[in-house]
N, C-alpha and C positions, 0 to 999 in steps of 0.2 A: 711235667713240671711247668709252673707258670713263670714267665719272665716278665719283668716290669720294664718300662722304658728307662733309659739311662739315668734320668734324674729323679726317679720315683722309687719309693720303698714301701713295702707292705706295712700295714698297721701293726702286725705282730712284731716286726723288726723294730719299729719305733718304740713299742711298749717294752720290749726286752731291754733296749738300751736305757730307757728311763728307770726300769726296775733295777738294773745292774748299777746304775749310777747312785740310786737311792741306797742300795745295800752297801755300797762302798763308802758313801759319805755319812750314812746314818742320819740322814736328814729328816726322816719321818718315823713314826711308830711302826710303820709297815716294814722298815728296813731290816728289822730282826727276823722277818719271816723266812729269809733264806740264809741268815748268818748265825742265828742263835739255835743251839741244839735244844730240842724239845723232848720231854719225857713221852714215851709211847703210851697212848691210851690203851687200856686193856692188856698191858704187858704181863699181868699176872695170869692170863689165860694160857693154857697149853694148847697150841695149835699144831696138829700133825703136819709134817713136811709133805709136800706133794710129790 
């Protein structure tokens, strides 16, 4: 596991915080990426269970 110095955060953590804030506030068109249910593509296809 990688540990960062006390006052530093990874870019992934910063990006996750920005995306979460956007999803909660609805501030951009990308906000619906995680909050709006989407129809499954190819839902009509019958796929056997594994």
